[in-house]
C-alpha positions as CSV (number, residue, x, y, z in Angstrom):
1,M,0.0,0.0,0.0
2,R,1.0,3.6,-0.5
3,L,-0.1,6.7,1.3
4,T,0.0,10.1,-0.4
5,I,-0.7,13.3,1.5
6,I,-3.1,15.4,-0.6
7,G,-3.9,17.9,2.1
8,C,-3.1,18.0,5.8
9,S,-3.8,21.5,7.1
10,G,-5.9,21.6,10.2
11,S,-9.5,23.1,10.2
12,M,-8.8,25.1,7.0
13,S,-6.6,25.2,4.0
14,G,-3.2,26.6,4.8
15,P,-0.4,28.4,2.9
16,G,1.3,25.2,1.8
17,S,-1.6,22.7,1.8
18,S,-5.3,22.1,1.3
19,A,-7.4,20.8,4.2
20,S,-7.5,17.1,5.1
21,S,-7.3,14.6,2.3
22,Y,-5.3,11.4,1.9
23,L,-4.8,9.0,-1.0
24,V,-4.3,5.3,-0.2
25,Q,-3.5,3.0,-3.1
26,A,-2.7,-0.7,-3.5
27,S,-2.1,-3.0,-6.5
28,G,-4.4,-6.0,-7.1
29,G,-6.3,-8.0,-9.6
30,D,-8.8,-6.2,-11.9
31,P,-12.0,-8.2,-12.0
32,L,-13.0,-6.3,-15.2
33,G,-9.7,-6.8,-17.0
34,P,-7.9,-9.7,-18.6
35,V,-7.0,-12.7,-16.4
36,G,-3.9,-11.8,-14.5
37,A,-4.2,-8.0,-15.1
38,E,-3.1,-5.7,-12.3
39,H,-5.1,-2.6,-11.2
40,T,-4.1,0.2,-9.0
41,W,-6.9,0.6,-6.5
42,S,-7.4,4.1,-5.1
43,V,-9.2,5.2,-2.0
44,I,-9.4,8.9,-0.9
45,L,-9.8,9.6,2.8
46,D,-11.7,12.9,3.3
47,L,-12.0,15.8,0.8
48,G,-11.5,19.0,2.6
49,P,-11.4,22.5,0.9
50,G,-8.8,22.7,-1.8
51,S,-8.1,19.0,-1.9
52,M,-9.9,18.4,-5.2
53,G,-7.4,20.5,-7.1
54,R,-4.5,19.0,-5.3
55,L,-5.8,15.5,-6.0
56,L,-5.6,16.1,-9.8
57,N,-1.8,16.2,-9.4
58,H,-1.7,12.6,-8.2
59,V,-4.6,10.6,-9.7
60,D,-7.5,11.2,-12.1
61,P,-10.5,11.3,-9.9
62,A,-12.3,9.2,-12.5
63,D,-10.0,6.3,-11.4
64,L,-11.1,6.5,-7.7
65,D,-12.5,3.2,-6.4
66,A,-13.9,4.6,-3.1
67,I,-14.2,7.8,-1.0
68,C,-14.2,7.6,2.8
69,I,-15.4,10.6,4.8
70,S,-14.5,10.6,8.5
71,H,-17.1,13.2,9.5
72,C,-19.2,16.0,8.1
73,H,-17.4,19.1,9.3
74,A,-16.7,21.2,6.2
75,D,-12.9,21.0,6.4
76,H,-13.2,17.3,5.8
77,M,-15.9,17.0,3.1
78,A,-16.6,20.3,1.3
79,D,-14.8,19.3,-1.9
80,L,-17.3,16.5,-2.4
81,V,-19.1,19.3,-4.3
82,G,-16.2,19.5,-6.7
83,M,-16.1,15.8,-7.1
84,H,-19.8,15.8,-7.9
85,V,-19.2,18.3,-10.7
86,Y,-16.2,16.4,-12.0
87,R,-18.1,13.1,-12.2
88,R,-21.3,14.5,-13.6
89,W,-20.0,17.0,-16.2
90,N,-16.8,15.3,-17.2
91,P,-16.1,16.0,-20.9
92,T,-15.7,12.2,-21.5
93,G,-19.3,11.8,-20.2
94,P,-20.8,11.0,-16.8
95,L,-18.4,8.8,-14.8
96,G,-21.0,7.0,-12.8
97,P,-21.3,6.5,-9.0
98,V,-18.2,5.9,-6.8
99,L,-18.5,4.0,-3.5
100,T,-18.7,6.7,-0.8
101,L,-18.6,5.7,2.8
102,G,-19.3,8.0,5.7
103,P,-21.6,9.1,8.6
104,S,-25.4,8.8,8.5
105,N,-25.9,12.5,7.7
106,L,-23.4,12.7,4.8
107,L,-26.0,13.1,2.1
108,E,-27.9,15.8,4.0
109,R,-24.6,17.6,4.7
110,L,-23.6,17.4,1.1
111,R,-26.8,19.1,0.0
112,G,-26.3,21.8,2.6
113,V,-22.8,22.6,1.4
114,D,-23.9,22.4,-2.3
115,G,-27.0,24.6,-1.6
116,T,-29.5,22.1,-3.1
117,E,-32.9,20.9,-1.8
118,K,-33.9,17.2,-1.3
119,T,-36.3,17.4,-4.1
120,D,-33.6,18.8,-6.5
121,E,-30.6,16.5,-6.0
122,D,-29.9,13.0,-4.7
123,Y,-26.4,12.6,-6.2
124,R,-27.1,9.0,-7.1
125,T,-25.4,9.3,-10.4
126,E,-22.1,10.4,-8.8
127,F,-21.9,8.8,-5.4
128,D,-23.0,5.4,-4.0
129,I,-23.4,6.7,-0.5
130,R,-23.3,4.1,2.3
131,T,-23.4,4.7,6.0
132,V,-20.6,2.9,7.8
133,T,-21.1,0.6,10.7
134,P,-18.3,0.5,13.3
135,G,-16.4,-2.7,13.1
136,R,-18.0,-3.8,9.8
137,P,-15.3,-4.1,7.1
138,V,-15.8,-3.0,3.5
139,R,-13.7,-4.6,0.7
140,V,-12.3,-2.4,-2.0
141,G,-10.1,-4.5,-4.3
142,P,-7.2,-5.9,-2.3
143,M,-7.9,-3.5,0.6
144,T,-10.2,-4.0,3.6
145,I,-11.5,-0.8,5.2
146,T,-12.9,-1.0,8.7
147,P,-14.5,2.0,10.4
148,Y,-14.0,2.7,14.1
149,T,-15.9,5.2,16.3
150,S,-14.0,8.3,17.2
151,L,-14.6,11.0,19.8
152,H,-15.7,14.3,18.3
153,P,-18.6,16.7,18.7
154,V,-20.3,15.1,15.7
155,E,-20.7,11.6,14.4
156,A,-17.2,10.7,13.4
157,Y,-15.1,7.7,12.4
158,G,-11.5,6.6,11.9
159,Y,-10.6,4.1,9.3
160,R,-8.2,1.1,9.5
161,I,-7.0,-0.2,6.1
162,E,-5.4,-3.5,5.4
163,G,-3.8,-4.5,2.1
164,P,-0.8,-5.8,0.3
165,S,2.7,-4.3,0.9
166,E,4.2,-2.5,-2.1
167,D,6.4,-5.5,-2.9
168,G,3.5,-7.9,-2.4
169,S,5.3,-10.0,0.2
170,R,3.0,-9.4,3.1
171,I,-0.2,-7.8,4.4
172,V,0.3,-4.3,5.9
173,T,-2.0,-2.0,7.9
174,M,-2.5,1.7,8.3
175,A,-5.1,3.7,10.3
176,F,-6.4,7.2,10.0
177,T,-8.0,8.9,13.0
178,G,-10.0,11.6,11.4
179,D,-10.8,14.2,14.1
180,T,-10.9,12.7,17.6
181,D,-9.8,12.8,21.2
182,S,-8.5,9.7,22.9
183,C,-11.1,7.0,23.1
184,E,-11.6,3.3,23.1
185,G,-12.4,3.2,19.3
186,M,-9.1,4.8,18.4
187,T,-7.2,2.5,20.7
188,A,-8.7,-0.5,19.1
189,M,-8.2,0.9,15.6
190,A,-4.5,1.7,16.1
191,D,-3.5,-1.6,17.7
192,G,-0.5,-3.0,15.9
193,V,-0.7,-1.0,12.6
194,D,2.3,-0.4,10.5
195,L,1.4,3.3,10.1
196,L,-0.8,5.6,12.1
197,L,-2.0,8.8,10.5
198,S,-3.1,10.8,13.5
199,E,-4.5,14.3,13.9
200,A,-2.8,16.6,16.4
201,A,-4.8,19.8,16.2
202,F,-4.3,20.9,19.8
203,V,-1.1,21.6,21.8
204,E,-0.4,20.7,25.4
205,G,-1.1,23.7,27.7
206,G,-3.3,25.4,25.0
207,E,-6.9,24.5,24.4
208,T,-8.4,22.7,27.4
209,V,-11.6,21.5,25.9
210,R,-11.8,17.7,25.7
211,G,-13.7,15.4,23.4
212,M,-12.6,17.2,20.2
213,H,-9.0,16.8,19.2
214,L,-5.7,15.1,20.1
215,T,-2.5,16.8,21.0
216,G,0.9,15.6,19.8
217,L,1.4,14.0,23.2
218,R,-2.0,12.2,23.1
219,A,-1.2,11.0,19.5
220,G,2.1,9.7,20.8
221,E,0.4,7.9,23.6
222,L,-2.0,6.3,21.1
223,A,0.9,5.1,19.0
224,A,2.9,3.8,21.9
225,E,0.0,1.9,23.4
226,G,-0.7,0.4,20.0
227,H,2.9,-0.5,19.3
228,V,2.6,1.1,15.8
229,G,5.4,1.0,13.4
230,R,5.3,4.7,12.4
231,L,3.4,7.8,13.5
232,I,2.5,10.6,11.1
233,L,1.0,13.8,12.6
234,T,-1.6,15.7,10.5
235,H,-4.4,18.3,10.9
236,I,-1.9,20.7,12.5
237,Q,-3.3,24.2,12.5
238,P,-1.6,26.7,10.2
239,W,-0.7,28.9,13.2
240,T,1.1,26.0,15.0
241,D,4.8,25.2,14.4
242,P,4.8,21.5,13.5
243,A,7.9,21.1,15.7
244,I,5.7,21.5,18.8
245,P,3.4,18.5,18.3
246,L,6.4,16.5,17.0
247,A,8.2,17.2,20.3
248,E,5.1,16.3,22.3
249,A,4.6,13.0,20.4
250,R,8.3,12.0,21.0
251,R,7.7,12.4,24.8
252,A,5.4,9.3,24.6
253,Y,6.4,7.4,21.5
254,S,9.9,6.2,20.7
255,G,9.3,5.1,17.1
256,P,9.7,7.2,13.9
257,V,7.5,10.3,13.9
258,D,6.9,12.8,11.0
259,A,4.7,15.8,10.4
260,A,2.6,15.4,7.2
261,M,3.2,17.7,4.3
262,S,1.3,17.9,1.1
263,S,2.6,15.5,-1.6
264,M,4.6,13.4,0.8
265,V,4.4,9.6,0.1
266,W,5.0,6.6,2.4
267,E,5.2,3.1,1.0
268,L,4.3,0.2,3.3
């Protein structure tokens, strides 16, 4: 599997990155192609503001096999509107619906962002929208995607993804927290993964509200408790020096830690 950072800026687009969006890809058989043909399966995690344009630098959105939305705050899903336009009005013709996983209010929220009424738009020709069930896996080519309940002010999920390594020699796992504070769901999701992509929107000694976001320290604790192979911090606010959550994470976690940057790639 391969992880590409499309956007990683916390709560808004930033000077060097769009808001949250992450591309996960894996090679596997193509059921629609010739026997033995390989296909690059592509899943996008979240589509925050500005991410649709950034995505075009890495993959044709027509080739996406699934979209996973962690929650319905605008900084994680607003560019679904752009994806809708791209799929419906593509000059090659309508692209058809793409599997779209997310919270129970995703369709309603999409209408609100797009400014349409229920009687005017159901998006069925662009998105196959399905509400996730925590712990129930969804298969996308060679990848298995399992949602876990996170702790945020709205219905929210993290996603654990299992699939083949880049060299095809083993099965690897990664997990994406979405927006969350520490909770049982995230602990279960992160257990033993090769790569944990964790938000770190808050800093220690700053915001005191709980039940919303992780700090670098709490992300490090999550990684240490789960014995994960690598920790990548994301959703860092534009006004925060990434060195701060990185230092916090290293207080709790002794493994490799990085701060996400747009266009960075990790191969598992």
